[in-house]
Every structure is written in structure tokens, then in C-alpha cells.
MARDRENTOR-887808 format. One line per field, with one value per residue (C-alpha): x, y, z; residue number from 1. Coordinates in nm, 3 decimals. Last residue first. Layout:
<atoms>
x (X ...) .
y (Y ...) .
z (Z ...) .
n (NUM ...) .
</atoms>
This chain:
<atoms>
x (-2.093 -2.164 -2.207 -2.131 -2.288 -2.285 -2.589 -2.485 -2.789 -2.731 -2.360 -2.371 -2.134 -2.358 -2.253 -2.132 -1.998 -1.780 -1.726 -1.876 -1.806 -1.963 -1.767 -1.984 -2.174 -2.148 -1.964 -1.930 -1.662 -1.688 -1.457 -1.439 -1.359 -1.292 -1.494 -1.532 -1.739 -1.785 -2.071 -2.143 -2.236 -2.050 -1.747 -1.660 -1.498 -1.347 -1.177 -0.918 -0.804 -1.023 -1.097 -1.415 -1.436 -1.772 -1.841 -2.092 -1.985 -1.683 -1.681 -1.377 -1.236 -0.903 -0.722 -0.401 -0.355 -0.556 -0.767 -0.932 -1.000 -1.244 -1.198 -1.326 -1.041 -0.778 -0.822 -0.683 -0.479 -0.381 -0.127 -0.105 -0.423 -0.595 -1.000 -1.185 -1.526 -1.800 -1.593 -1.737 -1.738 -2.061 -2.130 -2.013 -1.650 -1.457 -1.112 -0.791 -0.512 -0.227 0.069 0.169 -0.037 -0.056 -0.247 -0.451 -0.523 -0.297 -0.064 0.203 0.240 0.256 0.382 0.272 0.425 0.334 -0.003 -0.280 -0.615 -0.895 -1.282 -1.576 -1.448 -1.723 -1.648 -1.908 -1.737 -1.422 -1.209 -0.855 -0.525 -0.232 0.085 0.402 0.677 0.627 0.755 0.717 0.714 0.675 0.868 0.715 0.979 1.202 0.982 1.136 1.479 1.354 1.418 1.741 1.919 2.264 2.489 2.583 2.920 3.217 3.293 3.332 3.620 3.845 3.803 3.938 4.200 4.323 4.331 4.703 4.845 4.714 4.858 5.192 5.226 5.086 5.394 5.657 5.527 5.531 5.858 6.006 5.866 6.062 6.385 6.426 6.335) .
y (1.831 2.024 1.926 2.144 1.857 1.524 1.233 0.865 0.640 0.372 0.386 0.005 0.109 0.385 0.716 1.063 1.348 1.645 1.920 1.771 1.693 1.401 1.306 1.218 0.923 0.615 0.417 0.596 0.846 1.047 1.375 1.466 1.767 1.728 1.642 1.287 0.994 0.607 0.415 0.134 0.337 0.076 0.013 0.386 0.478 0.818 0.927 1.226 1.368 1.244 1.014 0.805 0.496 0.336 0.066 -0.101 -0.419 -0.346 -0.018 0.199 0.417 0.617 0.868 1.054 1.156 1.078 0.745 0.778 0.434 0.325 0.002 0.112 -0.009 -0.066 0.345 0.380 0.674 0.745 0.771 0.726 0.582 0.325 0.194 -0.125 -0.138 -0.452 -0.709 -1.064 -1.217 -1.341 -1.075 -0.804 -0.678 -0.399 -0.384 -0.156 -0.042 0.123 0.348 0.472 0.413 0.580 0.402 0.513 0.292 0.531 0.535 0.282 0.491 0.312 0.421 0.147 0.073 -0.078 -0.094 -0.378 -0.302 -0.561 -0.535 -0.680 -1.024 -1.249 -1.433 -1.222 -0.880 -0.882 -0.622 -0.733 -0.605 -0.641 -0.458 -0.495 -0.313 -0.189 0.134 0.123 0.370 0.675 1.001 1.077 1.273 0.985 0.839 1.140 0.987 0.679 0.325 0.210 -0.155 -0.176 -0.337 -0.676 -0.711 -0.844 -1.218 -1.337 -1.095 -1.249 -1.552 -1.381 -1.188 -1.550 -1.686 -1.542 -1.605 -2.011 -2.024 -1.902 -2.146 -2.433 -2.307 -2.323 -2.690 -2.798 -2.627 -2.809 -3.134 -3.082 -3.005 -3.284 -3.316) .
z (-1.718 -1.375 -1.037 -0.687 -0.504 -0.547 -0.435 -0.563 -0.426 -0.625 -0.625 -0.502 -0.175 -0.079 -0.227 -0.110 -0.298 -0.316 -0.609 -0.875 -1.218 -1.488 -1.773 -2.100 -2.122 -2.293 -2.043 -1.736 -1.631 -1.258 -1.221 -0.875 -0.660 -0.301 -0.012 -0.111 0.032 0.034 0.206 0.387 0.751 0.914 0.631 0.604 0.300 0.220 -0.074 -0.133 -0.524 -0.701 -0.992 -1.010 -1.292 -1.384 -1.624 -1.419 -1.378 -1.204 -1.004 -1.006 -0.823 -0.898 -0.595 -0.748 -0.387 -0.083 0.042 0.348 0.554 0.841 0.975 1.326 1.536 1.274 1.160 0.786 0.637 0.308 0.009 -0.336 -0.416 -0.560 -0.535 -0.627 -0.604 -0.547 -0.599 -0.550 -0.266 -0.224 0.030 -0.175 -0.182 -0.172 -0.271 -0.137 -0.305 -0.137 -0.225 0.137 0.446 0.749 1.054 1.288 1.582 1.816 2.083 1.959 1.660 1.251 0.957 0.614 0.294 0.041 0.088 0.047 0.202 0.182 0.222 0.340 0.439 0.611 0.947 1.123 0.966 0.853 0.708 0.564 0.616 0.377 0.449 0.239 0.408 0.757 0.984 1.323 1.631 1.415 1.441 1.082 1.004 1.020 0.654 0.459 0.492 0.306 0.564 0.640 0.563 0.715 0.477 0.538 0.710 0.529 0.653 0.267 0.239 0.492 0.298 -0.018 0.183 0.307 -0.050 -0.161 0.188 0.122 -0.246 -0.113 0.144 -0.118 -0.371 -0.071 0.022 -0.325 -0.404 -0.075 -0.156 -0.486 -0.332 -0.057 0.267) .
n (181 180 179 178 177 176 175 174 173 172 171 170 169 168 167 166 165 164 163 162 161 160 159 158 157 156 155 154 153 152 151 150 149 148 147 146 145 144 143 142 141 140 139 138 137 136 135 134 133 132 131 130 129 128 127 126 125 124 123 122 121 120 119 118 117 116 115 114 113 112 111 110 109 108 107 106 105 104 103 102 101 100 99 98 97 96 95 94 93 92 91 90 89 88 87 86 85 84 83 82 81 80 79 78 77 76 75 74 73 72 71 70 69 68 67 66 65 64 63 62 61 60 59 58 57 56 55 54 53 52 51 50 49 48 47 46 45 44 43 42 41 40 39 38 37 36 35 34 33 32 31 30 29 28 27 26 25 24 23 22 21 20 19 18 17 16 15 14 13 12 11 10 9 8 7 6 5 4 3 2 1) .
</atoms>
């Protein structure tokens, strides 16, 4: 073997030895993905991220809930929701109401939903917005209600305040308690 062959082999060996740590670095384990520590306090059977739940009756979508996070238990039909939006629809598919909230509960058997924390309900076409810390939706009774203080804003009118309310989904039969402007 001549001197140039030996030099080429030596450099090839050095390059291979230098490349080994790089190749080994490619096989590092992926970091373990965990949930936020406060979610462990729920002692849940499952936590899902990015949930969409549609309420249907006779094949027609009545409402849709979208949540950033759901927390589930095997022995319950209730699901805890975090960062949620809900749309309620008319029979023709147009939006009847829109709700956003920090958190809530959904009963997947009855489709009743409760929203809590910075709840905002808007009613398209009516220029109406209602703010509260709590809102309950019952599709079977076709009503929304709250037992918490609320403020309702409607275009061209002063804010309407109350301690609690119940309404049908069209807001035609809005009944408030503890009211004042």
C-alpha cells in the first residue's frame, strides 16, 4: 500500500469517527409529552385536546361544542371542558346563538351543557350580547338560563342587568329576576 492510499484511509477513518457522535445524536428519545400539572388533580381516566361534539336530533345538528381540552371519567357521562365555544343552530342551519367561556361541563347523554367563567352569549341578527359567569343550555327544554348576575347589551338600548334569567332559544320569552338598568 503506498503512502497516498494510507493517507486517504486515515482521513476516511477520522471522518467516520467524527461522524459517529452525530449519528448517535439522531437516535435520542423524543421528549415525553405531559399534561399541565393542574389536570392531574382531576384524577381523570382520559384527557383529550381539541374536541368537537355535535348535538343532533333526527339527523339535524342542533348545536356544536368545540373545546380546547376535555377531561373524562369512565364512570360518568359528564365531560369537563376547558376553553369552549358553542354554536346553537336553527332548523335551517343558520346560527341561533354563539357562546364562549373559560370552562364548562357537557353531559354527553342529555347534551346539556353548562359554561362557566367569562361567559359571553351573542345572538346573531338581534344585536344582542349577554355576559355572565354562568350559563346553562338544555336542548330538550329548548332553553338557556343562568342563576348568576348578568348584563345584556342590545344595540340602541342601555345595558340591562339582572341576578338571573331564563329564556327560550329565540329570546322571545326572556324572563329575568333581580333586574335593573
